[in-house]
N, C-alpha and C positions, 0 to 999 in steps of 0.2 A: 477846805473840806468840811462838810456838815457833820454835826454830832450824830445825826441819824445814821450816816454812812459808817462812821467809826463804831457805833454801838452794834450794828448788825454784824460786823466782822467777828466779834466775840460771841454773839448770840448763836451763830451757826454752830459753834462748839458746844455751848451750854445746852442747846435744845437736844443734843444727842443723848444726854444722860438725865435730863430733868424737864418735865413738861412745864412750859411757860404759860401762866394763866392770863397775865395782864399785858400781853404783847401789843395789843391794839392801843391801849391807853398810853403805854410807854412810847410807841411810835408817834402818837399824836403830840406828846409832850416834846419829843426830840425834834420835831419839825420846827419848833420855836427856840431851839437851844443850839446855836452853832458853836462848835468847839474851836477854841484857839489855844496857842501855846505861849502865854505870856511868861517872861522870865521872872523867877522868884527873887525876892530881895536877898542880898547876900547874908544878912542876919535875919534868920527866920525863927521867931520864937512863938509861932502861932499855937493856940490851944487846939484841942480836938474839935471845937466848934468852928474853926477856920476853914475846914475842908468845904469844898463847894459841891453839894449834891446836884446833879442835873436831873435825876429821877428819884422820887421818893419811894421807899420800899412799901410794898403792899403787905398787909397783915398775914396773908396766906402764903405768899411766896416772897421771902425776904430778899430783896435785891435793890441795888442802887448803882447808877452810873455817876461816878464822881471824878473830880480832879483833886489831886492831893500832892503835897510835897513829897517827893520820892524818898526823902530822908526819914520819913515816918513809916517806911515800909522795910521789910526784911524778906529774903527768899525763904520759901518753905524748905524745911530740913530735908525733905525727900525729893528735892528738885533733881531731874534726871540729866541736866546738861552739865558736863564737866567744864571747869574753867578753861581748859585748852580747846574747848569746842565752842567758845562764845563768839568766835569770829571777830570782825573789826567793829568794835563798839563805837569808836570815834567816827567811823564812816556812817553808822546808823544814827548816831547823835546829830550829825550834820544834816542828814536827810529829814529827821524829825524836826529839827530847828527850821528848816527851809520849807517843809511841806506839811508839817503837823504829824501827829501820831495817827497812823492809818488804822490801827486796831487797838482796842483797849486790852489791858492785862486783866487777869482774873485775880481778885483779892478776897481774902478771908479775914474777918476781924480776929485780933488776938487779945488774949486776956492777961498775958504776962509781960507785956511790953512796957509797962510803967507809963510815964508821961511822954516818953520819947517815941515809942513805936505804937502804931495802931493796926497795921495790916500785914499779912503774909502774902507774898506774890506766889500764887499757885502755878500760873504759867504767864509767860511774858518777861522772863528774867532779863533778856537782852534789852528789851524796851525799857525796863525799870533802870538798868544800869546806864543806858544811854541818857535818859532824862535826868538821872542823878549827876552824870558827868557835866551836863550843860545847865544844870540848875533850873529846870522848867517843870511845871506841874505834870504829874503823871495821870493819864486817863485810864480809869479802871472800872470794872464791874465788881461790886461787892456782893458776896453771896455767902450765907451760912452753909458750911460744908463739913461733913465728917472727913477723916483722913482717907477713907476708902473712896468717897465721892471725889475728893481732891485728886486722888491717883487716877481715877477714871477721866476726869477733865483734862489732866495733864497728858495722859496717853492719847486722847482724842485730838488734842491740839498739836502735839509734837510728832505723832507718828508719820506725818507726811512732810515734816520740816526737814530741810537739808542741814547737814552738819551735825546731826545727833547720831552718835554711834550706837551700834547694837550692844557694845560693851557697856556704855553708860546706862542704857536702859536696864540691862541685866543687873548691874550693881545697885540701881535704884530699887528694883524689885526685891533684891536680896535684903536691903535695909528694911523695906516695908514688912517683909516676913519675919526677919530677925526681931523687929520691934513689936511684933504682935498685931500690926494693923491688919494683916491677913494671916490666918492660922497656918496656911501651907500653900504650895503652888497650885493645888487644885482649886482652892477658894479664889485665889488671885486670878486664875485662868477664867473662872466663871464670871466674876465681877467685872473684869476688864475686857471680857469677850475676846479672849485670845485662845485659839485652838490649842489643845493640850500638847500636841506634837510640836507645834510652833514654839510654844513656851519652853518645852523641855530642851529644844535645841538652843534657844536663846540663853537659857540658864546654864548652858555648858561652861560659859565664862566663870561662873561661880564654883564650878567643880574642878577648876585647874588649881593646883596647889599654889599658895602665895609665893613660894620660893621661885617657881617657874615664871609667874607673872612679873615679879620684881625684876627679873633679868631680861624682860622684853621691853626695850625702849619704845616709847609711843604705843603702849599696849592697847590704847583705845582704837588704834587702827587695825588691830588683829581681826581678820575675817571670821565670820561666824562658822564657816565650814572648817577652818583650821582650829577654831576653838573647840568644836565638837570632836575633832581628831585628837587634840591634846588632852581633853578631858578623858577620853577613852584610854589613851596610852598611859595617862597618869595613874590609872588603877593598878598598874604594875610598879610597885615601889622601887624595884631594881632599875627602872628607867629614869627615875627622877633626876639623878645627877646628870644624865645625858641630856635630858630636856632642858635643864637649867643652863647647861653648857651651850645648847643650841639657840638660846634666847636672842642674842644679837642677829643671828642669821634669820631667825623667824621674823624679826622686826624689818630687816631690809629686803624681805620677800625672797631671799635665796632658798628658804625652806617653804615647801608647799605641801598640800595634802597628798600629792602624788609621789614626792621624793623623800618625805620625812623618815619613812621606815628604812629606806636605803641608807640614809645618813646615819641612822641609829645602828644599823648592822655594820657599817664601816667603822664606827667608833668602837663598837663591841669587839670586833675582830682585830682592831688595831691596824687595819689596812687602809689604803687610800686608793680605791679602785679607779677613781677619776681625780682630776685636779680639783681640789676644794676651792682654790682661788684661781683667778686668772693668771696664766703663766705665759709671759711674753717670751718668744724665741728670737734670739739675736742672730742676724746674718753675718757674712764675712766682713762687711764694711762697718759693723758695729751698730747698725740700725735694726729696730724691731721689725721682723717680717711677718710674723703671725702670732696669734695668741690662742692658747688652748684653755677653754673654760667649760663650765657646765651650763646647760640650759635649765629652765624652770623644773624640768622633770628629772634632773640629775644626769642627763646624757651628755657625753663630751661633744664639744663643738670646736671647730677650727675657724678663727676669724682672721682673714688676711688683711694686713695693713696696706696702706696706699702704695707703698713702693713695690710690694709684691704683686698687688692687683694689676699694676701697670706693666709688670714685666712678664707675667706668666702666660703660658698658653693653656687656657682653661680645659679644653678637651684632653690635652696631654696630661694635665694634673689629675683629672678624673680617672684616666686610665691607670696612672701610677698608683693612686690610692686604691683602686679596685684591685690591682695586681698584688699590692701589699696585704690587703685584707684577706684575699683569697689564700695567699701564702700562709698567713697566720691561722686561718681556719683549717687548712690542710694539716699543718703542724700539730694542732690541737687534736684533730681526729686521729692522726697517726700515733700520737702519744697515748691516747685513750685505748 
């Protein structure tokens, strides 16, 4: 893989938020600089002068394409990818080892890293981890960036990447606002070019009380639609104990935006209008013949087991169920 090809992968992102002045010169240089992935020595005590710049920075637009020991880098503190969303780093490491690093990461010089650390990884966290794992040089573009510009670059790079949850993005934005990188959601919306309504829905995760989030296993898998619903329901403090109780069911998707209010009403009334868990029914021979459960909308369903499916006359069963339901409806009308 040529260095020019790898370089352009990252430039597609950088161009979106910053005008590149010396692209022609850099491309000319890259034609003569093929990138390879040599293995670093196990004992690496290189100084800062040991990094290998492939492109020298221009005075007007500070940027370099370099290879560097990944151990001299650290992730940016506002990285938006959670540890549980990193995917298979070992698989990526093997791909880089065999095929080279297809795209550079974006690096920013740091001033508080001492002699050990030189750069922050703004985006490309998985690539950095993979290169660290197999101890090969990391290919990266070095650029002087403010935290706001770093957030913009990260957003542009990661918004179309698979495996990054809306929950992770929301929590990253919350940290940026809490730490004063952006004064409020409105400024963040403008700088990152996110429509206000879109950002408002995304930030619903941050308006769900922590007690509720803590009781939802794999909370990063929580859908944005349900997050919006939970944030709205959480405004009623009386519902918080119920929402905390429903956490595990929210995680396994038994709770949806369509049935959550029904679930809340059942708990409030102390009733159990439908079976909250699958209820197998045992036949004469001791075998399970059908199960009653709820569908995703909270409606009751009857699931026939194999023994029953093979034995029943379906049209006759339909008629029996119809007669029973008609009888129940008539009784209810007469009672009223």
